[in-house]
C-alpha positions in Angstrom: 76.3 -12.3 40.7 75.1 -9.2 41.4 73.2 -9.3 38.0 71.4 -12.7 39.2 70.5 -10.7 42.3 68.9 -7.8 40.7 66.5 -10.2 38.4 65.4 -12.0 41.6 64.6 -9.0 43.4 62.4 -7.4 40.4 61.0 -10.5 39.7 60.1 -10.6 43.6 58.8 -7.0 42.8 56.7 -7.8 40.0 54.9 -10.8 42.1 54.3 -8.7 44.6 52.7 -5.9 42.9 50.6 -8.6 40.8 49.5 -10.2 44.0 48.2 -6.6 45.5 46.7 -5.7 42.2 45.0 -9.2 42.3 43.7 -8.9 45.6 42.6 -4.9 44.9 40.9 -5.8 41.9 39.7 -9.4 42.6 36.5 -8.1 43.8 35.7 -5.7 41.2 36.0 -8.8 38.5 34.0 -10.8 40.8 31.6 -8.2 40.8 32.1 -7.5 37.0 31.4 -11.1 36.3 28.1 -11.4 38.6 27.3 -8.1 37.2 27.0 -9.6 33.6 25.6 -12.7 34.4 22.7 -11.2 36.3 22.3 -8.1 33.7 22.3 -10.8 30.8 19.6 -12.7 32.7 17.3 -9.6 33.4 17.7 -8.3 30.0 16.6 -11.6 28.4 13.6 -11.9 30.9 12.5 -8.1 30.9 12.4 -8.2 26.8 10.8 -11.8 27.1 8.1 -9.9 29.3 7.6 -7.0 27.3 6.9 -9.0 24.0 4.4 -11.1 25.9 2.6 -7.8 26.8 2.7 -6.3 23.9 1.9 -8.9 21.7 -1.3 -8.8 23.9 -2.1 -5.5 22.1 -4.9 -5.8 19.9 -3.6 -4.6 16.3 0.3 -5.0 17.1 1.9 -7.2 14.3 4.3 -9.8 15.7 7.3 -7.9 13.6 6.8 -5.1 15.4 6.5 -6.8 18.9 9.7 -8.4 18.4 11.5 -5.3 17.1 10.5 -3.2 20.1 11.6 -5.8 22.7 14.9 -6.5 20.6 15.6 -2.6 21.4 14.9 -2.8 24.9 17.4 -5.9 25.1 20.1 -4.4 23.5 19.3 -0.9 25.2 19.6 -3.0 28.4 22.5 -5.0 27.5 24.3 -1.6 26.7 23.7 -0.3 30.3 25.1 -3.4 31.7 28.2 -3.2 29.8 28.7 0.6 30.5 28.1 -0.2 34.4 30.8 -3.2 34.3 33.5 -0.6 33.1 32.3 1.7 35.6 33.4 -0.7 38.0 37.0 -0.6 37.1 37.1 3.1 37.1 36.8 3.7 33.6 35.1 7.3 33.1 31.7 6.4 31.8 30.5 10.0 30.3 33.1 9.6 27.7 32.0 6.1 26.6 28.1 7.7 26.7 29.1 10.5 24.4 31.1 8.5 22.0 28.3 6.1 21.7 26.1 9.2 21.1 28.4 10.6 18.3 28.8 6.9 17.0 24.7 6.9 16.7 24.7 10.1 15.0 27.5 9.1 12.5 25.7 5.8 11.7 22.2 7.4 11.3 23.8 10.1 9.0 25.3 7.0 7.0 22.1 5.1 7.2 19.4 7.8 6.3 17.7 6.3 3.3 17.8 2.5 6.0 16.5 4.5 9.0 13.5 6.3 7.0 12.6 2.6 5.8 12.3 1.4 9.2 10.4 4.6 10.2 8.1 3.7 7.7 7.6 0.3 8.3 7.3 1.0 12.0 4.3 3.3 10.9 2.9 0.9 8.7 2.7 -2.1 10.7 1.2 0.6 13.4 -1.6 2.2 11.3 -1.9 -1.2 9.6 -3.0 0.3 5.7 -2.5 -3.1 4.3 -2.3 -6.5 5.8 -0.7 -10.0 4.6 -2.7 -11.4 2.1 -4.7 -8.2 0.8 -4.5 -7.0 -2.8 -3.2 -3.6 -2.5 -2.1 -0.9 -5.8 0.1 2.1 -5.4 1.3 4.5 -8.6 4.5 2.2 -8.6 3.3 -1.3 -7.7 0.1 -3.8 -7.3 0.0 -6.9 -6.1 -0.9 -9.4 -3.0 0.9 -8.8 0.1 3.0 -11.4 1.1 5.2 -10.3 4.2 5.5 -6.9 5.8 9.2 -6.5 7.1 10.7 -3.4 8.8 12.8 -2.2 5.7 10.8 -3.6 2.9 7.5 -5.3 1.8 7.4 -8.6 -0.2 4.3 -8.6 -3.1 3.2 -11.2 -5.8 1.9 -10.0 -8.7 -0.8 -11.0 -10.6 1.3 -12.6 -13.3 3.1 -14.5 -10.4 6.0 -12.1 -10.3 8.0 -11.4 -7.1 8.4 -7.6 -6.0 10.0 -6.0 -3.5 8.8 -2.7 -2.4 10.9 0.0 0.0 8.9 0.9 2.9 9.5 4.6 2.7 8.0 4.4 -1.1 4.8 3.0 0.1 4.6 5.1 3.5 5.1 8.2 0.9 2.2 7.4 -2.0 -1.6 6.9 -2.0 -2.7 3.2 -1.4 -5.7 1.5 -2.6 -6.5 -1.5 -0.8 -8.8 -3.6 -3.0 -9.3 -6.7 -0.1 -9.7 -4.0 3.0 -13.7 -3.5 2.9 -15.9 -6.9 2.9 -18.0 -5.6 0.1 -17.6 -3.5 -3.7 -19.5 -1.9 -6.2 -18.9 -2.6 -9.6 -20.2 -1.2 -12.8 -20.7 -2.8 -16.2 -21.6 -0.3 -19.5 -23.3 -1.3 -22.4 -24.1 0.6 -25.3 -27.4 0.1 -27.4 -28.4 1.9 -30.3 -31.6 5.0 -30.2 -33.7 2.5 -32.2 -33.6 0.0 -29.8 -36.1 -0.7 -26.7 -34.4 0.7 -23.8 -36.9 -0.3 -21.3 -36.8 -3.8 -22.6 -32.7 -3.6 -22.4 -32.5 -2.1 -19.2 -34.8 -4.8 -17.8 -32.8 -7.4 -19.3 -29.6 -5.8 -17.3 -31.6 -6.0 -14.0 -32.9 -9.4 -14.5 -29.3 -10.7 -15.2 -28.0 -9.3 -11.9 -30.8 -10.1 -9.8 -30.5 -14.0 -11.0 -26.8 -14.2 -9.8 -26.9 -15.4 -5.9 -23.3 -13.7 -5.5 -25.0 -10.2 -6.4 -26.0 -8.5 -2.8 -29.6 -7.8 -2.6 -29.0 -4.7 -0.3 -27.7 -2.3 -1.8 -29.8 -3.4 -4.7 -28.3 -3.2 -8.0 -29.7 -0.6 -10.2 -29.8 0.2 -14.0 -29.7 3.8 -15.5 -28.8 5.7 -18.7 -25.6 7.6 -18.2 -24.9 8.9 -21.7 -26.1 9.9 -24.9 -23.9 9.6 -27.6 -24.4 10.6 -31.2 -25.8 7.1 -32.1 -25.8 5.0 -29.2 -27.0 5.4 -25.6 -25.1 4.6 -22.6 -26.4 2.0 -19.9 -25.1 1.2 -16.5 -25.9 -1.6 -14.3 -24.4 -1.0 -10.9 -24.2 -3.8 -8.1 -22.6 -4.8 -4.9 -20.9 -8.0 -4.3 -18.4 -9.8 -1.5 -14.9 -8.9 -2.3 -14.1 -12.5 -2.6 -16.6 -12.7 -5.6 -15.8 -9.6 -7.2 -13.1 -10.6 -9.5 -14.9 -13.5 -11.0 -18.3 -12.2 -10.9 -17.2 -8.9 -13.0 -15.9 -11.4 -15.8 -19.2 -13.8 -15.4 -21.4 -10.6 -15.9 -20.1 -9.3 -19.1 -20.6 -12.7 -20.7 -24.2 -13.1 -19.2 -24.8 -9.7 -20.7 -23.5 -10.6 -24.1 -25.3 -13.7 -24.4 -28.5 -12.5 -23.1 -28.5 -9.6 -25.2 -27.8 -11.7 -28.2 -30.9 -13.9 -26.9 -33.2 -10.8 -26.6 -32.1 -9.3 -29.9 -30.6 -6.2 -28.4 -27.3 -5.4 -30.6 -24.7 -3.6 -28.9 -23.4 -1.1 -31.9 -19.5 -0.6 -32.4 -18.1 2.5 -31.7 -16.6 4.5 -34.6 -13.7 4.8 -33.1 -13.2 1.1 -33.1 -10.6 -0.6 -35.2 -13.1 -3.3 -36.6 -15.5 -0.6 -37.6 -16.9 -0.9 -41.2 -15.7 2.1 -43.3 -18.3 4.5 -44.6 -18.4 4.5 -48.1 -16.8 7.6 -50.1 -18.8 10.2 -51.1 -19.8 10.4 -54.8 -17.5 13.2 -55.7 -14.6 11.4 -54.6 -15.4 8.3 -56.8 -15.5 10.3 -60.0 -12.2 11.2 -60.3 -11.3 7.4 -59.9 -14.0 6.5 -62.2 -12.5 8.5 -64.6 -9.0 7.4 -64.5 -10.5 4.1 -65.0 -12.0 4.7 -68.0 -9.0 6.2 -69.3 -7.1 3.3 -68.7 -9.6 0.9 -70.7 -9.4 3.4 -73.5 -5.6 3.2 -73.7 -5.8 -0.4 -73.4 -8.2 -0.8 -76.4 -6.2 1.2 -78.8 
């Protein structure tokens, strides 16, 4: 009987304490719920407003705008979460210190990844290349397909997919073949000293002027750039639009060859070329061979 009475008393005591705690923390719990809802809505509204504002800035990439707005949104949510914990009497200073220590540890563990993110942000801000442009570095060349925060996607000239970390692209010189609207090209041709140099130069200049893709300003030019042992080096220099440069450079080589054949201008083969005709042996070098051949003939006759 006494045990049952003790159980009843303990139950009543627990219920009274629970009700007292519920009354004591009811306003805190209700305030925390309201704060979470309002904080979540405010974080979404502020991040959306920030995204629209950043997107209006000229030169800011959409990827970079989304990155900044996401960082802002999560920072606001963390602030709301810490404020909610403060409603229940939790020491927020210790939480902030713990978050700082965790952030430092994560930063040291992901040092290479953070370097790629920092490089990606700089690439998106300074824009040394954009999507669709053809670039070349010391380790990769191709058309840019996508610029991400961690890496950049490329499509090479032979149709391969390549992925390059942003830190590598940021720390190497970049040649952008598509950025400028016009490009210069040089076509080098060798002619013999006995050839009509003026006629060959006029023919090169005429070929360039006949193609509408060659820009009139700056005007194309032809000049002698080298004096070799057996040949003269001529250079045709012209400008073209970047979109026409690749096809035009290939067409010009064919046109120069056909035009030189038509005009009777020979393009000498370099002595270093594997297809060059070998020089005949000196007379002195041929004598021992002749003597060996005559000796063999005599032996055969005997």
